[in-house]
PAZAPA-4460 file (N, C-alpha, C; in steps of 0.05 Angstrom, whole numbers, plus 32768, in hexadecimal, padded with zeros to 4 digits):
% residues 276
    n_x    n_y    n_z   ca_x   ca_y   ca_z    c_x    c_y    c_z   seq   type   mol
   7C11   7F65   8E56   7C28   7F54   8E4C   7C28   7F57   8E2F     1      M     A
   7C44   7F5A   8E22   7C45   7F5D   8E07   7C3F   7F44   8DF6     2      P     A
   7C30   7F4A   8DE0   7C26   7F34   8DCE   7C35   7F31   8DB5     3      T     A
   7C3D   7F1C   8DAF   7C4E   7F1A   8D95   7C3D   7F1D   8D7F     4      A     A
   7C4B   7F23   8D69   7C39   7F2D   8D4F   7C2C   7F15   8D45     5      A     A
   7C13   7F1B   8D3A   7C05   7F04   8D2E   7C03   7F0B   8D10     6      A     A
   7BFD   7EF1   8CFF   7BFA   7EF2   8CE7   7BDD   7EF2   8CE1     7      T     A
   7BD7   7F08   8CD0   7BBD   7F15   8CCA   7BB1   7F03   8CB3     8      E     A
   7B99   7EF5   8CB8   7B8C   7EE3   8CA4   7B6D   7EEB   8C9D     9      L     A
   7B67   7EE8   8C86   7B47   7EED   8C83   7B38   7EDB   8C91    10      P     A
   7B21   7EE3   8C9B   7B0B   7ED3   8CA9   7AFF   7EBD   8C96    11      G     A
   7AE5   7EBC   8CA0   7AD1   7EA9   8C96   7AC0   7EBE   8C82    12      S     A
   7AC3   7EBA   8C69   7AB2   7ECB   8C57   7A95   7ECB   8C5C    13      V     A
   7A8A   7EE1   8C5D   7A6C   7EE2   8C63   7A61   7EE2   8C80    14      G     A
   7A74   7EE2   8C93   7A70   7EE2   8CAE   7A7D   7EF8   8CBF    15      T     A
   7A71   7EFD   8CD6   7A7E   7F14   8CE3   7A9A   7F0E   8CEA    16      R     A
   7AA7   7EF7   8CE8   7AC1   7EF2   8CF2   7AD4   7EF8   8CD9    17      F     A
   7ADB   7F11   8CD6   7AE6   7F1C   8CBE   7B03   7F1B   8CBD    18      H     A
   7B0D   7F19   8CD7   7B2E   7F1D   8CD6   7B37   7F06   8CED    19      Q     A
   7B50   7EF4   8CE1   7B5B   7EE6   8CF9   7B76   7EEF   8CFF    20      I     A
   7B80   7EF1   8D1A   7B97   7EF2   8D1F   7BA2   7EDC   8D2E    21      H     A
   7BB7   7ED1   8D1C   7BC1   7EB6   8D27   7BD9   7EB7   8D31    22      W     A
   7BE3   7EAF   8D46   7BF8   7EAB   8D5B   7C07   7E94   8D58    23      F     A
   7C20   7E96   8D55   7C32   7E7E   8D5E   7C31   7E77   8D77    24      D     A
   7C31   7E8A   8D87   7C33   7E88   8DA6   7C26   7EA0   8DB5    25      D     A
   7C16   7E9C   8DC8   7C09   7EB2   8DD3   7C02   7EA8   8DF1    26      I     A
   7BFD   7EBB   8E04   7BF4   7EB4   8E1E   7BDB   7EA9   8E1E    27      D     A
   7BC9   7EB5   8E14   7BAB   7EB0   8E10   7B9D   7EC0   8DFE    28      S     A
   7B8F   7EB0   8DEB   7B81   7EBB   8DD8   7B68   7ECD   8DE4    29      T     A
   7B5D   7EC1   8DF8   7B47   7ED1   8E07   7B55   7EEE   8E12    30      N     A
   7B67   7EEC   8E1B   7B73   7F02   8E28   7B7B   7F17   8E12    31      R     A
   7B84   7F0C   8DFD   7B8D   7F1D   8DE5   7B6F   7F2E   8DDC    32      Y     A
   7B5B   7F1E   8DD7   7B42   7F29   8DCE   7B33   7F3D   8DE4    33      L     A
   7B37   7F36   8DFA   7B2D   7F4B   8E0F   7B36   7F61   8E11    34      I     A
   7B56   7F62   8E0D   7B63   7F7D   8E0E   7B5C   7F8A   8DF4    35      D     A
   7B58   7F7B   8DDF   7B52   7F87   8DBF   7B37   7F93   8DC7    36      A     A
   7B25   7F85   8DD0   7B09   7F91   8DD5   7B0B   7FAA   8DE5    37      A     A
   7B19   7FAC   8DF7   7B1A   7FC7   8E07   7B25   7FDD   8DF9    38      R     A
   7B34   7FD8   8DE5   7B40   7FEC   8DD4   7B2E   7FF1   8DB9    39      T     A
   7B14   7FE4   8DB8   7B06   7FEB   8DA5   7B05   7FD8   8D8A    40      G     A
   7B10   7FC0   8D8D   7B14   7FAA   8D76   7AF7   7FA8   8D70    41      A     A
   7AF3   7FA1   8D54   7AD8   7F9C   8D49   7ACD   7F7E   8D4F    42      P     A
   7AB4   7F7D   8D4F   7AA4   7F66   8D4F   7AB2   7F52   8D3B    43      N     A
   7AB4   7F37   8D43   7ABB   7F25   8D30   7ADB   7F20   8D2F    44      G     A
   7AE9   7F2C   8D3F   7B09   7F27   8D3D   7B10   7F0F   8D47    45      L     A
   7B21   7EFD   8D3E   7B26   7EE1   8D44   7B43   7EE0   8D4D    46      V     A
   7B48   7ED2   8D61   7B63   7ECA   8D6A   7B69   7EB0   8D68    47      A     A
   7B7E   7EA7   8D5D   7B85   7E89   8D5C   7BA5   7E86   8D66    48      V     A
   7BAB   7E71   8D71   7BC9   7E6D   8D79   7BD0   7E53   8D75    49      A     A
   7BE8   7E4C   8D70   7BF4   7E33   8D6F   7BFA   7E28   8D8C    50      D     A
   7C00   7E3C   8D9C   7C08   7E32   8DB8   7BFD   7E4C   8DCA    51      M     A
   7BF9   7E40   8DDF   7BF0   7E5A   8DF7   7C00   7E52   8E0F    52      Q     A
   7C0D   7E67   8E19   7C1A   7E63   8E33   7C0D   7E65   8E4F    53      S     A
   7BF3   7E73   8E4C   7BE2   7E76   8E61   7BC7   7E72   8E5E    54      A     A
   7BC2   7E5E   8E4A   7BA7   7E55   8E45   7B98   7E50   8E5D    55      G     A
   7B7A   7E56   8E5D   7B70   7E4F   8E78   7B50   7E46   8E70    56      R     A
   7B45   7E3C   8E86   7B29   7E2D   8E83   7B18   7E3F   8E94    57      G     A
   7B01   7E30   8E9B   7AEF   7E37   8EAE   7AFD   7E3B   8EC9    58      R     A
   7AF1   7E4F   8ED9   7AF9   7E51   8EF5   7B1A   7E54   8EF8    59      L     A
   7B24   7E61   8EE3   7B3E   7E67   8EE1   7B54   7E4F   8EE0    60      G     A
   7B49   7E39   8ED7   7B5A   7E21   8ED4   7B6F   7E26   8EBE    61      R     A
   7B85   7E19   8EBF   7B9B   7E1F   8EAB   7B9D   7E02   8E9C    62      S     A
   7BA9   7E00   8E84   7BA9   7DE8   8E77   7BC0   7DEB   8E62    63      W     A
   7BCA   7DD7   8E57   7BDE   7DD8   8E41   7BD4   7DC6   8E2B    64      Q     A
   7BDE   7DCB   8E14   7BD7   7DB8   8DFC   7BF1   7DB9   8DEC    65      A     A
   7BF9   7DA4   8DDE   7C0F   7DA0   8DCC   7C0D   7DB8   8DB7    66      P     A
   7C22   7DBE   8DAE   7C22   7DD6   8D98   7C16   7DCA   8D82    67      V     A
   7C05   7DDC   8D78   7BF7   7DD4   8D5C   7BE4   7DBE   8D5C    68      G     A
   7BE2   7DB2   8D72   7BCB   7D9A   8D76   7BB2   7D9F   8D78    69      A     A
   7BAA   7DB9   8D84   7B8E   7DC0   8D88   7B8A   7DD9   8D7B    70      S     A
   7B72   7DDE   8D71   7B67   7DF6   8D6C   7B5F   7E06   8D83    71      L     A
   7B75   7E1D   8D85   7B71   7E30   8D9D   7B63   7E4C   8D94    72      L     A
   7B4F   7E52   8D98   7B42   7E69   8D8A   7B2D   7E78   8D9D    73      V     A
   7B31   7E93   8D96   7B1B   7EA2   8DA5   7B11   7EB5   8D93    74      S     A
   7AF5   7EC0   8D97   7AEC   7ED2   8D86   7ADF   7EEA   8D96    75      V     A
   7ADF   7F01   8D8C   7AD3   7F1B   8D99   7ABA   7F20   8D92    76      L     A
   7AA7   7F23   8D9E   7A8C   7F27   8D9A   7A80   7F40   8DA4    77      L     A
   7A72   7F50   8D96   7A62   7F68   8DA0   7A46   7F5F   8D97    78      R     A
   7A3A   7F4D   8DA8   7A1E   7F41   8DA1   7A06   7F53   8D9F    79      P     A
   79F4   7F50   8D8C   79DC   7F5D   8D89   79C7   7F50   8D9B    80      Q     A
   79CE   7F4E   8DB2   79BB   7F43   8DC9   79BC   7F53   8DE2    81      L     A
   79A6   7F51   8DF1   79A9   7F5C   8E0C   79BC   7F4F   8E19    82      P     A
   79CB   7F60   8E2C   79E1   7F53   8E3C   79D7   7F3E   8E4F    83      I     A
   79BF   7F3A   8E57   79B6   7F23   8E66   79B5   7F09   8E54    84      D     A
   79B5   7F0E   8E3D   79B7   7EF3   8E2A   79D0   7EEC   8E22    85      Q     A
   79E4   7EF9   8E2A   7A01   7EF2   8E21   7A09   7ED8   8E2B    86      W     A
   7A00   7ECF   8E3F   7A08   7EB0   8E45   79FF   7E9C   8E31    87      P     A
   79EB   7EA2   8E20   79E3   7E92   8E0F   79F3   7E8F   8DF4    88      L     A
   7A08   7E9F   8DF5   7A1A   7E9F   8DDE   7A2D   7E84   8DE0    89      L     A
   7A2E   7E7A   8DF4   7A3D   7E60   8DF6   7A2F   7E4A   8DEA    90      M     A
   7A14   7E48   8DE4   7A05   7E35   8DD5   7A0F   7E36   8DBB    91      G     A
   7A0F   7E4E   8DA8   7A17   7E49   8D8E   7A33   7E42   8D8D    92      P     A
   7A44   7E49   8DA0   7A63   7E42   8D99   7A65   7E25   8D9F    93      A     A
   7A57   7E18   8DB6   7A5A   7DFE   8DB8   7A4F   7DEE   8DA1    94      G     A
   7A35   7DF6   8D9C   7A2B   7DE6   8D84   7A39   7DE5   8D6A    95      L     A
   7A44   7DFB   8D64   7A52   7DFC   8D4B   7A6F   7DED   8D4B    96      S     A
   7A7B   7DE7   8D63   7A90   7DD7   8D6B   7A84   7DBB   8D63    97      A     A
   7A6D   7DB5   8D6F   7A63   7D96   8D6B   7A5F   7D92   8D52    98      V     A
   7A52   7DA8   8D42   7A50   7DA1   8D24   7A67   7D9C   8D13    99      A     A
   7A7C   7DAE   8D1B   7A96   7DAD   8D0A   7AA3   7D90   8D10   100      A     A
   7AA2   7D87   8D2C   7AAF   7D6C   8D2E   7AA1   7D58   8D23   101      V     A
   7A86   7D58   8D24   7A77   7D43   8D1C   7A77   7D41   8CFD   102      T     A
   7A76   7D58   8CEE   7A77   7D58   8CD2   7A90   7D54   8CC6   103      T     A
   7AA6   7D60   8CD0   7ABF   7D61   8CC3   7AD2   7D48   8CCC   104      L     A
   7ACB   7D45   8CE5   7ADD   7D2B   8CF1   7ACD   7D12   8CF3   105      C     A
   7AB7   7D0F   8CED   7AA6   7CF8   8CF3   7AA5   7CEB   8D0B   106      D     A
   7AA4   7CFA   8D21   7AA0   7CF4   8D3F   7A86   7CFE   8D46   107      L     A
   7A78   7CEC   8D58   7A61   7CF2   8D62   7A62   7D07   8D7C   108      G     A
   7A67   7D1E   8D76   7A69   7D2F   8D8B   7A51   7D3A   8D96   109      A     A
   7A54   7D42   8DB0   7A3A   7D4D   8DBD   7A42   7D64   8DD5   110      R     A
   7A2D   7D71   8DDE   7A34   7D86   8DF3   7A34   7D7E   8E0C   111      L     A
   7A45   7D80   8E20   7A44   7D7B   8E3A   7A3F   7D98   8E49   112      K     A
   7A2A   7D98   8E56   7A27   7DB3   8E63   7A3B   7DB7   8E7C   113      W     A
   7A49   7DD0   8E7D   7A40   7DE8   8E70   7A4D   7DEF   8E58   114      P     A
   7A68   7DE6   8E54   7A77   7DF1   8E3E   7A8C   7DE1   8E30   115      N     A
   7A87   7DC2   8E31   7A98   7DAE   8E27   7A8A   7DA0   8E0D   116      D     A
   7A9A   7D9A   8DFA   7A94   7D88   8DE3   7AA1   7D6D   8DEC   117      V     A
   7A91   7D58   8DEB   7A99   7D3E   8DF0   7A92   7D29   8DDB   118      V     A
   7AA8   7D13   8DDB   7AA1   7CFD   8DC9   7AA0   7CE5   8DD9   119      V     A
   7A87   7CDB   8DDA   7A87   7CC6   8DF1   7A83   7CD7   8E0E   120      G     A
   7A93   7CCF   8E1F   7A96   7CE0   8E3A   7AB1   7CEA   8E3C   121      D     A
   7ABF   7CEE   8E23   7AD6   7CFB   8E25   7AD9   7D14   8E1C   122      R     A
   7AE5   7D28   8E25   7AE1   7D46   8E20   7AF7   7D4B   8E05   123      K     A
   7AEC   7D56   8DF3   7AFF   7D5B   8DD8   7B00   7D79   8DD3   124      I     A
   7AEF   7D88   8DE0   7AF3   7DA6   8DE0   7AE6   7DB4   8DF6   125      A     A
   7AED   7DD0   8DFD   7ADF   7DDB   8E15   7ADF   7DF7   8E0D   126      G     A
   7ACD   7E08   8E1A   7ACC   7E25   8E10   7ACA   7E33   8E29   127      L     A
   7AD0   7E4E   8E24   7AD1   7E63   8E3A   7AC9   7E7D   8E31   128      L     A
   7AB6   7E88   8E3F   7AAC   7E9E   8E39   7AB2   7EB6   8E4B   129      A     A
   7ABD   7ED0   8E43   7AC1   7EE3   8E55   7AB4   7EFB   8E49   130      E     A
   7AB2   7F11   8E58   7AA5   7F2B   8E50   7AB3   7F45   8E57   131      A     A
   7AB2   7F58   8E4D   7ABB   7F74   8E53   7AAD   7F87   8E45   132      T     A
   7AA1   7F96   8E55   7A92   7FAD   8E4C   7A7B   7FA6   8E35   133      N     A
   7A7C   7FAC   8E20   7A6C   7FA8   8E0B   7A75   7F91   8DF7   134      D     A
   7A88   7F82   8E01   7A94   7F6B   8DEF   7A93   7F52   8E00   135      A     A
   7A90   7F3B   8DF0   7A91   7F21   8DFB   7AA7   7F13   8DEC   136      A     A
   7AB6   7F00   8DF9   7ACB   7EF0   8DEE   7AC9   7ED3   8DF4   137      V     A
   7AC5   7EC6   8DE0   7AC3   7EAA   8DE5   7AD8   7E9B   8DD9   138      I     A
   7AE6   7E89   8DE6   7AFC   7E77   8DDD   7AF9   7E5A   8DDE   139      G     A
   7B04   7E4B   8DCD   7B06   7E2E   8DCC   7B1D   7E21   8DC9   140      M     A
   7B1E   7E0C   8DD6   7B35   7DF8   8DD1   7B2D   7DDF   8DC7   141      G     A
   7B33   7DD7   8DB0   7B28   7DBF   8DA2   7B40   7DAB   8DA0   142      L     A
   7B40   7D95   8DA9   7B5A   7D86   8DA7   7B56   7D75   8D8C   143      N     A
   7B6B   7D76   8D7B   7B65   7D6C   8D60   7B7C   7D54   8D5A   144      I     A
   7B95   7D5A   8D5C   7BA8   7D47   8D57   7BB8   7D41   8D69   145      D     A
   7BB2   7D33   8D84   7BC3   7D2D   8D98   7BCF   7D0F   8D96   146      W     A
   7BE9   7D0A   8D9B   7BF2   7CEF   8D9E   7BEB   7CDF   8DB5   147      A     A
   7BE4   7CED   8DC8   7BD7   7CDF   8DE1   7BCC   7CF5   8DF4   148      D     A
   7BC4   7CEC   8E0B   7BB8   7CFF   8E21   7BC7   7CF7   8E3A   149      V     A
   7BD0   7D0D   8E4B   7BD9   7D07   8E64   7BCC   7CF5   8E71   150      P     A
   7BDA   7CE1   8E82   7BCC   7CCD   8E90   7BB9   7CD5   8EA4   151      D     A
   7BBE   7CEF   8EB0   7BAA   7CF5   8EC5   7B8F   7CFE   8EBB   152      D     A
   7B8A   7D02   8E9F   7B71   7D0A   8E93   7B6A   7CF8   8E7D   153      I     A
   7B79   7CE1   8E7C   7B73   7CCF   8E62   7B58   7CC4   8E62   154      A     A
   7B49   7CC1   8E7D   7B2E   7CB8   8E7D   7B16   7CCE   8E78   155      H     A
   7B22   7CE5   8E78   7B0F   7CFB   8E72   7B13   7D0E   8E5C   156      T     A
   7B2A   7D0B   8E4E   7B33   7D1B   8E35   7B37   7D09   8E1D   157      A     A
   7B33   7D19   8E06   7B39   7D0E   8DEC   7B3E   7D24   8DD7   158      T     A
   7B47   7D15   8DBD   7B4C   7D29   8DA8   7B3E   7D1C   8D8F   159      A     A
   7B3C   7D2B   8D78   7B35   7D1E   8D61   7B43   7D03   8D5A   160      V     A
   7B5D   7D07   8D5A   7B6F   7CF2   8D56   7B71   7CD4   8D63   161      S     A
   7B67   7CDC   8D81   7B64   7CCA   8D92   7B4B   7CBC   8D94   162      L     A
   7B34   7CC4   8D83   7B1A   7CBE   8D84   7B11   7CAF   8D6C   163      S     A
   7B26   7CAB   8D58   7B1D   7C98   8D43   7B14   7CB0   8D2C   164      G     A
   7B13   7CC9   8D30   7B09   7CDE   8D1E   7B1E   7CE2   8D07   165      G     A
   7B15   7CF2   8CF4   7B25   7CFB   8CDD   7B32   7D15   8CE8   166      R     A
   7B4C   7D16   8CE6   7B5D   7D2E   8CEE   7B5A   7D42   8CD9   167      V     A
   7B52   7D5D   8CDA   7B51   7D70   8CCC   7B61   7D87   8CD1   168      Q     A
   7B67   7D97   8CC0   7B7D   7DAC   8CC7   7B6D   7DC2   8CDB   169      S     A
   7B7B   7DCF   8CEA   7B6A   7DE1   8CFE   7B5E   7DF6   8CEC   170      R     A
   7B69   7DFE   8CD6   7B5E   7E15   8CC6   7B43   7E0D   8CBB   171      R     A
   7B41   7DF4   8CB2   7B25   7DEB   8CA8   7B11   7DE9   8CBC   172      V     A
   7B1A   7DDE   8CD8   7B08   7DDE   8CEC   7AFE   7DF7   8CF4   173      I     A
   7B13   7E0A   8CF4   7B0C   7E24   8D00   7AF9   7E34   8CED   174      L     A
   7AF9   7E2E   8CD1   7AE7   7E3C   8CBC   7ACC   7E2F   8CC2   175      D     A
   7ACA   7E17   8CC7   7AAD   7E09   8CCD   7AA3   7E15   8CE4   176      A     A
   7AB6   7E17   8CFA   7AAC   7E20   8D13   7AA3   7E3C   8D10   177      W     A
   7AB0   7E4E   8D05   7AA8   7E6C   8D02   7A90   7E6D   8CF2   178      L     A
   7A8B   7E5D   8CDF   7A75   7E5F   8CCE   7A5C   7E56   8CDF   179      R     A
   7A61   7E40   8CEB   7A47   7E37   8CFB   7A42   7E49   8D11   180      G     A
   7A56   7E57   8D1E   7A50   7E66   8D33   7A42   7E7F   8D2D   181      F     A
   7A4A   7E8D   8D13   7A3D   7EA1   8D09   7A21   7E9C   8D03   182      D     A
   7A1B   7E87   8CF7   7A01   7E81   8CEF   79EA   7E80   8D07   183      A     A
   79F9   7E72   8D1D   79E8   7E6F   8D35   79E7   7E8A   8D46   184      R     A
   79FB   7E99   8D44   79F9   7EB2   8D51   79E1   7EC4   8D44   185      L     A
   79E2   7EBF   8D2B   79CD   7ED2   8D1C   79B0   7EC8   8D23   186      R     A
   79AF   7EAF   8D2B   7997   7EA2   8D30   798E   7EB0   8D4F   187      L     A
   79A3   7EAF   8D60   799E   7EB9   8D7D   7998   7ED7   8D78   188      L     A
   799F   7EE6   8D67   799F   7F01   8D61   7984   7F09   8D56   189      E     A
   797A   7EF6   8D4B   7960   7EF9   8D39   7945   7EFD   8D49   190      S     A
   7946   7EF2   8D63   7932   7EF8   8D73   7926   7EDA   8D80   191      G     A
   7910   7EDA   8D8C   7903   7EC3   8D9D   7905   7EA8   8D89   192      P     A
   7900   7EA8   8D74   78FE   7E90   8D63   7919   7E85   8D5D   193      A     A
   792E   7E99   8D5B   7948   7E8E   8D58   7955   7E82   8D73   194      G     A
   794D   7E91   8D8A   7952   7E84   8DA4   7948   7E6A   8DA9   195      L     A
   7932   7E66   8DA2   7925   7E4A   8DA0   7932   7E37   8D93   196      R     A
   793A   7E3E   8D79   794A   7E2D   8D65   7962   7E22   8D71   197      A     A
   7973   7E37   8D7C   798E   7E31   8D88   7989   7E20   8DA0   198      V     A
   7977   7E24   8DB6   796F   7E12   8DC8   7969   7DF6   8DC2   199      R     A
   7956   7DF6   8DAA   794E   7DD7   8DA5   7968   7DCB   8D9C   200      F     A
   7979   7DD3   8D8C   7992   7DCA   8D85   79A1   7DC0   8D9B   201      E     A
   79A5   7DD1   8DAF   79B5   7DCE   8DC9   79A6   7DB4   8DD5   202      Q     A
   798F   7DB3   8DD8   7980   7D99   8DE7   7987   7D83   8DD5   203      L     A
   7987   7D84   8DB9   7986   7D6C   8DA8   79A8   7D61   8DAC   204      A     A
   79B9   7D72   8DB0   79D8   7D6C   8DAA   79E3   7D6A   8DC9   205      R     A
   79D2   7D6B   8DDC   79D6   7D69   8DF7   79E4   7D4D   8DFF   206      S     A
   79FC   7D4A   8E0D   7A06   7D34   8E17   79FE   7D2E   8E37   207      A     A
   79F1   7D45   8E41   79EB   7D46   8E5C   79CE   7D3F   8E64   208      T     A
   79BB   7D45   8E54   799F   7D42   8E59   799B   7D23   8E5E   209      L     A
   798B   7D1C   8E70   7981   7D02   8E74   7996   7CF0   8E85   210      G     A
   79AE   7CFC   8E8A   79C1   7CF1   8EA0   79BE   7CF5   8EB9   211      R     A
   79CA   7CE4   8EC9   79CD   7CE8   8EE5   79E7   7CF7   8EE5   212      R     A
   79E6   7D0F   8EF6   79FC   7D1E   8EF6   7A03   7D2A   8F14   213      V     A
   7A1A   7D33   8F19   7A22   7D41   8F2F   7A27   7D5D   8F25   214      R     A
   7A1C   7D70   8F32   7A1F   7D8D   8F30   7A2D   7D99   8F46   215      V     A
   7A45   7DA3   8F3F   7A55   7DAE   8F52   7A57   7DCC   8F53   216      E     A
   7A41   7DDA   8F5E   7A3A   7DF8   8F5C   7A4B   7E04   8F72   217      A     A
   7A49   7E1F   8F71   7A5A   7E2E   8F85   7A51   7E2C   8F9F   218      S     A
   7A32   7E25   8FA3   7A29   7E28   8FBF   7A25   7E0D   8FC6   219      I     A
   7A24   7DF9   8FB5   7A1A   7DDE   8FBD   7A23   7DCB   8FA6   220      E     A
   7A22   7DB1   8FAD   7A27   7D99   8F9D   7A0E   7D88   8F9E   221      T     A
   7A02   7D81   8F87   79EB   7D71   8F88   79ED   7D5A   8F70   222      I     A
   79DA   7D45   8F76   79DD   7D2E   8F62   79BB   7D2C   8F58   223      E     A
   79BA   7D29   8F3E   799F   7D24   8F33   79A1   7D1F   8F16   224      G     A
   7988   7D1E   8F0E   7985   7D19   8EEF   7987   7D37   8EDE   225      V     A
   7995   7D37   8ECE   7991   7D52   8EB9   797B   7D51   8EA9   226      A     A
   7964   7D61   8EAF   7949   7D60   8E9E   7948   7D72   8E8B   227      I     A
   7955   7D89   8E8D   7951   7DA0   8E78   7968   7DB3   8E76   228      D     A
   796B   7DC1   8E60   797A   7DD9   8E63   796A   7DF1   8E5A   229      I     A
   7964   7E01   8E6F   7949   7E14   8E6C   7952   7E2E   8E56   230      N     A
   793E   7E3C   8E50   7945   7E4F   8E3C   795A   7E66   8E44   231      P     A
   7961   7E66   8E5E   7977   7E77   8E67   7991   7E67   8E65   232      G     A
   7992   7E4F   8E5C   79AE   7E41   8E5C   79B4   7E32   8E74   233      G     A
   79A1   7E34   8E8B   79A8   7E25   8EA3   79A0   7E06   8E9C   234      Q     A
   79B2   7DF8   8EAD   79AD   7DDB   8EAD   7998   7DD6   8EC5   235      I     A
   7982   7DC3   8EC0   796D   7DBD   8ED0   7974   7DA1   8ED9   236      V     A
   7971   7D9D   8EF4   797B   7D84   8EFE   7961   7D7D   8F10   237      V     A
   795A   7D61   8F12   7943   7D56   8F22   7952   7D43   8F38   238      Q     A
   7952   7D4F   8F50   795D   7D43   8F67   794A   7D27   8F6C   239      L     A
   795B   7D13   8F7B   794B   7CFB   8F82   7933   7CFD   8F8E   240      D     A
   7930   7D16   8FA3   7918   7D18   8FB0   7902   7D29   8F9D   241      D     A
   7908   7D2D   8F84   78F8   7D38   8F71   78FA   7D55   8F6E   242      G     A
   790A   7D65   8F7E   7910   7D7E   8F7C   791D   7D87   8F64   243      T     A
   7911   7D9F   8F59   7921   7DA7   8F41   7932   7DBD   8F47   244      I     A
   794A   7DBD   8F40   795D   7DD3   8F41   7968   7DDA   8F27   245      R     A
   796E   7DF4   8F21   797B   7E03   8F0B   7997   7E0E   8F11   246      S     A
   79AB   7E0C   8F00   79C4   7E17   8F06   79CC   7E27   8EED   247      Y     A
   79D6   7E3D   8EEF   79E5   7E4D   8ED9   7A00   7E47   8ED5   248      A     A
   7A0C   7E3B   8EE9   7A2A   7E31   8EE7   7A2F   7E1E   8EF9   249      S     A
   7A49   7E11   8EF5   7A51   7DFD   8F07   7A5E   7DE6   8EF7   250      G     A
   7A6E   7DD7   8F03   7A77   7DBD   8EF6   7A64   7DA7   8EF7   251      D     A
   7A63   7D96   8EE2   7A4F   7D83   8EDE   7A61   7D6A   8EDC   252      V     A
   7A5C   7D52   8EEB   7A64   7D3A   8EE8   7A53   7D26   8EDC   253      V     A
   7A54   7D1B   8EC7   7A42   7D06   8EBD   7A45   7CED   8ECF   254      H     A
   7A32   7CE2   8EDB   7A35   7CC8   8EEC   7A28   7CB2   8EDC   255      L     A
   7A15   7CB2   8ECD   7A0E   7C9A   8EC1   7A0C   7C9D   8EA2   256      R     A
   7A15   7C87   8E97   7A15   7C87   8E78   79F6   7C8D   8E6B   257      A     A
   79FA   7C94   8E50   79E0   7C97   8E46   79CE   7C82   8E40   258      L     A
   79DD   7C69   8E3F   79CC   7C51   8E3B   79C1   7C48   8E57   259      D     A
   79C6   7C55   8E6B   79B9   7C4D   8E84   79CD   7C3C   8E99   260      G     A
   79E4   7C36   8E8C   79F9   7C27   8E9E   7A09   7C3E   8EA9   261      G     A
   7A20   7C34   8EB6   7A2E   7C4A   8EC7   7A4A   7C4A   8EB4   262      F     A
   7A50   7C60   8EAC   7A69   7C66   8E9E   7A7E   7C79   8EAF   263      G     A
   7A97   7C7B   8EA2   7AAA   7C8B   8EB3   7A9F   7CA4   8EB4   264      P     A
   7AA5   7CB5   8EC9   7A9F   7CCE   8ECC   7AA9   7CE2   8EB9   265      P     A
   7A9A   7CF6   8EB0   7AA8   7D0A   8E9C   7AA2   7D24   8EA6   266      S     A
   7ABA   7D31   8EB5   7AB9   7D4C   8EC1   7AC2   7D62   8EB3   267      S     A
   7AB0   7D77   8EB3   7ABA   7D8F   8EA3   7AD2   7D9D   8EAD   268      A     A
   7ADF   7D93   8EC2   7AF6   7DA1   8ED3   7B0E   7D95   8ECA   269      S     A
   7B15   7D80   8EBB   7B2B   7D73   8EB8   7B36   7D6F   8E9D   270      V     A
   7B29   7D77   8E86   7B33   7D72   8E6D   7B4A   7D89   8E66   271      S     A
   7B5C   7D85   8E53   7B6F   7D97   8E4D   7B64   7DAC   8E3A   272      P     A
   7B4D   7DA7   8E2F   7B41   7DBD   8E1B   7B2C   7DCD   8E2A   273      A     A
   7B31   7DD9   8E3F   7B1E   7DEC   8E4D   7B1D   7E05   8E3D   274      S     A
   7B2B   7E0D   8E34   7B29   7E1F   8E1D   7B47   7E2D   8E15   275      H     A
   7B42   7E49   8E13   7B59   7E59   8E09   7B62   7E70   8E19   276      S     A
***
């Protein structure tokens, strides 16, 4: 499908994210970078859009966002990591989003396994990773300046503007995200000590650990307490009978609030910011 011309902007100085292609309108920033990767586009190319006509999230889900109200971004990576460690790339992406929202917008954001950023129990951002040959593409949709949220997702989704946070420009948040992402990727690529540092931050920033959850995996649905995220990035759940299960993928629903009471479910499958 033809792609409209992009405005070329400089990336974040001192990072691998050297160039930004910014679109008024595109079908999908992830699709654009996957095609670019297949034709040899370099590590660190960034695509941003004001609007997407075919944005998608995990499991092929589609979603829409008001024009210019969310940061819709994808990055092309050629990681200096063994391919079996590529699933770990989502950790730095999510952590960098949490840090940007927390620092710039004064919101207490956390990571909900596997790929969401939440404020309280409401999703403010989602991420999506795709791979082709020797490249990975990671996209993010971060809700910034929304007037409201559609009724059918109002109990699970939010935006900076709807959570009492400071609304910042997309370019400011983008730069903070890219800088944080690059720094955490360098840790991952540095070896075992860097891997441990990123995992430690993931555990500290998790909104899922210690909570009673329902995991809806491809082969089964279970309930239990999330007790760990292992070094491979899998969620570890203890069932009521004491059985321990690990899952590399699946939808997670938070069933019990952090304070031990019961709060509204927060599902990874229903927010408008599933990504790009």
